[in-house]
C-alpha positions, 0 to 999 in steps of 0.5 A: 472799723477805722476812726478818723481823728484830727490832732491839733497842737498850737505853738507860739508861732505855729499850729501843727495839724495831723489827720489820722485814720486810727494810728495811720497819718493821712495828712499833716502840716505845720502852719507857721504864723508870722510874728507880726500876725501873732503880735496883733493879739494881746492874749493867747485866747484872742487868737482863737478865731484866727487859728480856727480859720487857718485849720478849717481852710487847710483841711478844705484846701486838702480835700478833707471832709471834717464831717467824717471825723470821729474825734478831735484831740487838742494839746492840753494846755495849762489846766489844773493839776490832774492825773495823766490820761485822756480827758473829754473836753467839757465846759469846765475845761473850756472855761479854765483854758479860756481864763488861763487858770494855770497860766497863759500858753499857746497850748491852751488853745488846743482843747478849745479848738478841739471842742469847737470843731468837734461840736460842728460835726458831732464828734468827740473832743479830747485833751491828752496828758497836758503839761500839768499832769500831776501824779506826784508823791506827796514828798515831791511837793515839798520845796523847803519853803512853805510859801512855795510848793513844788509842782508837776509841770513837764513835757508830759505828752511826749514823756508818756508817749515815748514811755509807751513806745519803749514799753511796747518795744520790749513787750511790756506795759508802761505801768510795769516799768520804772523809767527816767525820761529826759526830754530835751528841746527848747525846754528840758524836763527830767522825770521819774516814772514809776509804774505808769506815773511821773512821781517827781520831775524837774519843772521844765517851764518855771525854772528847775533842773538843767538849763536848756536852749531858752530857759535858765533852769535852776538858779541859786536862789540868793543870787536870783533874789539879789538880781530881782532887786538890782533894778536891772529887770524892773518888772515881773515880766522882765524877770520872767523873760530873763529866765524863760525865753532869754536864758540858757544857751541863747543867753550865752551864745546867741543861738538856741540851736544845738546844731549852731553850737556844734558849728561854733565848736568846730570853728574853735569857740571854747565858750560854746564847748563849755556851754555844751558840756555844761548842758550835758553835765546838768541833764546827766545830774538830773537823771541821777537825781531822778534815779534816786527817787526810784531807789536806783531801781531803774529799768531804762533811761530814755532820752527824747526831744529834738536835741536827742537827734544829736548823737554826740549829746546822747552819747555824752549823757549815756556815758555819764548815766549808763551805770544806772540803767541802759539808755534808749534814745527816742529822738524828736517828739511823738506829740501828734501821735500821742494825741491821736492814740489817747483819743483812739484808746477811748473811742475804741473802748480800750479805756474810759475818758477821764472827767475834768472837774 
């Protein structure tokens, strides 16, 4: 029996939609939303009706009967810290997404949209491996300051998807491997995966580890504190935007596109060359640190995310890290497939859905 699954991945200015028959893509699209349209809404969840209408209209225009759906799988959002896996969307989960229990993010819409559409047609609704997947070792939570706890917040959906893809390619299970995975996109996150669990990671959202095209990464705390009190950035929001959104490569070079950085370098821009080399240096440093978390017993290093399409970047990182373990490059992201696969594993009876509490 084949199953029809709708995967929904809301981004800040786009909504990705893919219809699957089991793991086969039937229809897919990325619907871009004008910034002026998004700007009408004060909060992410205020966009719910707008996004719902956009999705349903596109499915209708492409002659897909939503009544044939067996499941709807949405991007997880910033929920409470939970172990990895596929979760049935229940009322508690919907409430936490709507109230932004762990912060506002466009992905918070994913689970709520999934539940709404699933309820319309009598299907099941899921989220899969949200950004707050937490399988940390206890020692990974200690920051050095009792007021602040290190938390697990990373590109969990793509991390776990490429981990499974790699494991399948070598005839093993994700749960049987030790992996260090570096996701390199608009944000970057590097994690140590031990036997199917990310036991430590660099927080790719709130400023930890390597800088990225739009994020500062880890900053010397003394200098950051002095900047906060300098008066240059008078509000918390101002400072947060300086660290997430207006930081990293774009702050140095005015672009968040590594392809544009390469053009600058080709034109003789020495600063662009320095920033690119620093990016490689910091990602490689993070990989080394996460390898230590695994006591150096690393089966494979995996480089993924949009930046991993650049062979110059992946070759440079591999040259710094392949003494630790072999390096595999799985470029881009597997998020839509991962959403469908997570739902499929449950509705086909391969695994049980987890309960969000």
